[in-house]
C-alpha positions in Angstrom: -17.7 19.6 17.0 -16.6 19.6 13.5 -12.8 19.5 13.5 -10.9 22.3 11.5 -9.1 21.0 8.5 -5.6 21.7 7.0 -5.4 21.1 3.6 -7.7 18.2 3.6 -6.7 16.5 6.7 -8.0 16.7 10.2 -6.7 16.7 13.7 -7.4 12.9 13.8 -5.4 12.4 10.8 -2.6 14.4 11.9 -2.0 12.4 15.2 -2.4 9.0 13.2 0.5 10.0 10.8 2.5 11.9 13.6 2.1 8.6 15.8 3.3 6.2 13.1 6.1 8.5 11.8 7.6 9.2 15.5 7.4 5.3 16.5 9.0 3.9 13.2 11.8 6.6 13.1 12.5 6.1 17.0 12.4 2.4 16.8 15.1 2.6 14.0 17.3 4.8 15.7 17.3 2.7 18.8 18.0 -0.5 17.0 20.5 0.8 14.5 18.6 0.5 11.5 20.2 1.3 8.1 19.2 5.3 6.9 17.6 3.8 3.9 15.2 1.2 5.7 13.8 4.0 8.1 13.5 6.5 5.2 11.5 3.6 3.3 9.2 2.9 6.4 8.8 6.6 6.6 7.9 6.7 2.6 5.6 3.7 3.4 3.5 5.0 6.1 3.1 8.6 4.0 2.1 6.4 1.0 -0.3 4.1 2.8 -2.0 7.4 4.8 -2.3 9.4 1.8 -3.7 6.8 -0.1 -6.5 5.9 2.9 -7.6 9.8 2.0 -7.5 9.1 -1.6 -4.9 11.8 -2.3 -3.2 11.8 -5.6 0.1 12.4 -3.8 -0.1 8.5 -2.9 0.9 7.4 -6.4 4.0 9.3 -6.7 5.2 8.3 -2.9 4.2 4.8 -3.8 6.7 4.7 -6.8 9.5 6.2 -4.8 8.7 3.8 -1.8 8.5 0.7 -4.1 12.1 1.3 -5.5 13.4 1.5 -1.6 11.2 -1.7 -0.8 12.9 -3.5 -4.1 16.5 -2.4 -2.7 15.8 -3.7 0.9 14.2 -6.9 -0.4 17.7 -7.5 -2.4 19.9 -6.5 0.1 18.3 -9.1 2.6 18.4 -11.7 -0.2 14.5 -11.8 -0.7 15.6 -11.8 -4.4 12.2 -12.9 -5.6 10.4 -10.3 -3.6 12.9 -8.0 -4.9 12.2 -9.1 -8.7 8.5 -9.4 -8.7 7.8 -5.9 -7.3 10.4 -4.6 -10.0 8.9 -6.3 -12.9 5.2 -6.2 -11.8 4.4 -4.0 -8.9 6.6 -0.8 -9.3 5.0 -0.5 -13.4 1.5 -0.7 -11.9 2.1 1.9 -9.6 3.7 4.2 -12.3 0.4 3.3 -14.6 -1.5 4.5 -11.5 0.1 7.8 -11.6 -1.2 8.3 -15.0 -4.5 6.5 -14.4 -5.2 8.8 -11.0 -4.3 12.1 -12.5 -6.7 11.5 -15.4 -9.6 10.8 -12.9 -9.1 13.1 -9.9 -11.1 15.8 -8.5 -9.2 19.0 -9.0 -10.6 20.9 -6.4 -9.6 18.8 -3.3 -6.8 16.8 -5.4 -8.3 13.6 -4.8 -8.9 10.4 -7.0 -12.6 9.9 -8.2 -13.8 6.8 -6.4 -15.4 3.9 -8.1 -18.0 2.1 -6.2 -17.1 -1.4 -7.7 -15.8 -3.0 -10.8 -18.0 -4.5 -13.7 -18.8 -8.3 -13.4 -16.5 -8.9 -16.6 -13.6 -7.1 -15.0 -13.8 -9.0 -11.7 -14.2 -12.5 -13.6 -11.1 -11.4 -16.0 -8.8 -9.8 -13.2 -9.7 -12.8 -11.0 -8.6 -15.4 -13.6 -5.5 -13.4 -14.2 -4.5 -13.3 -10.7 -5.0 -17.1 -10.4 -2.7 -17.7 -13.5 -0.4 -15.1 -12.1 -0.2 -16.7 -8.9 1.1 -20.4 -10.2 3.6 -18.2 -12.1 4.9 -16.8 -9.1 5.1 -19.8 -6.9 7.2 -21.6 -9.6 9.1 -18.4 -10.2 10.3 -17.9 -6.6 10.7 -22.2 -6.3 13.2 -22.1 -9.0 15.0 -19.0 -7.6 15.4 -21.1 -3.9 13.4 -18.0 -2.6 13.7 -17.9 1.2 10.4 -18.7 3.1 8.9 -19.8 -0.2 5.2 -20.3 0.9 5.1 -16.6 2.8 6.8 -14.9 -0.3 4.2 -16.4 -2.7 1.2 -15.3 -0.3 2.7 -12.1 0.2 3.0 -11.2 -3.5 -0.4 -13.0 -4.6 -2.4 -10.8 -1.7 -0.5 -7.5 -2.7 -1.1 -8.0 -6.7 -5.2 -7.6 -6.2 -4.7 -4.9 -3.5 -2.8 -2.6 -6.0 -4.9 -3.5 -9.1 -8.1 -2.3 -7.1 -6.0 0.6 -5.9 -5.0 1.6 -9.5 -8.5 1.2 -10.7 -9.9 3.6 -7.9 -12.4 0.7 -6.3 -12.8 1.5 -2.7 -12.4 -2.0 -1.9 -9.0 -1.9 -2.5 -8.8 -1.2 1.3 -10.1 -4.6 2.3 -7.8 -6.2 0.0 -4.5 -4.3 1.5 -6.0 -5.7 5.2 -5.3 -9.1 3.9 -1.9 -8.2 3.0 -1.3 -6.5 6.0 -1.4 -9.5 8.0 0.9 -11.6 5.5 3.7 -9.4 4.8 5.0 -8.7 8.4 5.5 -12.5 8.8 8.5 -12.1 5.9 9.9 -9.9 7.8 9.4 -11.1 11.3 11.6 -14.2 10.6 14.3 -12.0 10.2 13.7 -10.0 13.3 13.2 -13.6 15.2 16.8 -14.7 13.6 18.4 -11.6 15.4 18.4 -9.0 12.5 16.7 -6.2 15.1 17.2 -3.4 12.6 14.4 -4.7 10.6 12.1 -3.9 13.2 10.6 -0.7 12.1 9.3 -2.7 9.0 7.3 -4.8 11.1 5.8 -1.9 13.1 5.0 0.0 10.2 2.7 -3.0 9.2 0.9 -2.6 12.5 0.3 1.1 11.6 -0.4 0.2 8.1 -3.6 -2.0 9.5 -4.7 0.7 11.5 -4.6 3.4 8.3 -5.9 0.7 6.0 -9.3 0.4 8.5 -9.5 4.1 8.6 -9.0 4.2 4.9 -11.8 2.3 4.2 -14.1 4.4 6.3 -12.5 7.5 4.4 -13.3 6.4 0.9 -16.8 5.2 1.6 -17.2 9.0 2.8 -15.4 10.4 -0.1 -17.8 8.3 -2.6 -20.6 9.4 -0.9 -19.4 13.1 -0.9 -18.7 13.0 -4.6 -21.9 11.4 -5.2 -23.7 14.3 -3.9 -21.6 16.7 -5.5 -22.4 15.4 -8.6 -26.2 15.0 -7.7 -26.2 18.5 -7.2 -24.4 19.7 -10.3 -26.7 17.9 -12.4 -29.7 19.8 -11.0 
């Protein structure tokens, strides 16, 4: 049975996003989380889910979400995390807005998916990630960042994920999955220390894993659909 769609979203989509939003908001209220933390996790869920669907809106939501994430990282004294996201991640997402708008399917308002990157781009981007990762480690160490190893892994696993997302490569979902299993550890330490108001951020990442798996499936389907439409238009 084919599910009816509402502006590109089907019943499964609405159930998945509703479960995530209800869970993090309820958890935030129960554990007296600060309003900006609840809003941040809500924006994060919307960003990840619209990203899973390849929607152009994800880039705009992502810019706002990263602003909140930077602020929360700063207030929780994760200064290295806040600085790196401000200097590197936020500009990358702002560029992503421009790049995705220039490469979108106007009919469905979704990004035009790239199957893969060229071998040359894989090589140079990989080398770039290595050098940046080394620099990030020593920068965070100089800043006396708490949880140095986890903070470093958190950032360097996020960097290729965001890069692949901006470049419209479907494998960004796999890269985000790797990051999904690292970042929660950073916040889990704060929860263990008794900061239960941080719990929504940990729960948010559980849903992020689900959305990223779903997103990989959706991007593969979107790529096939776009290729079919392109071949039909060529006839």
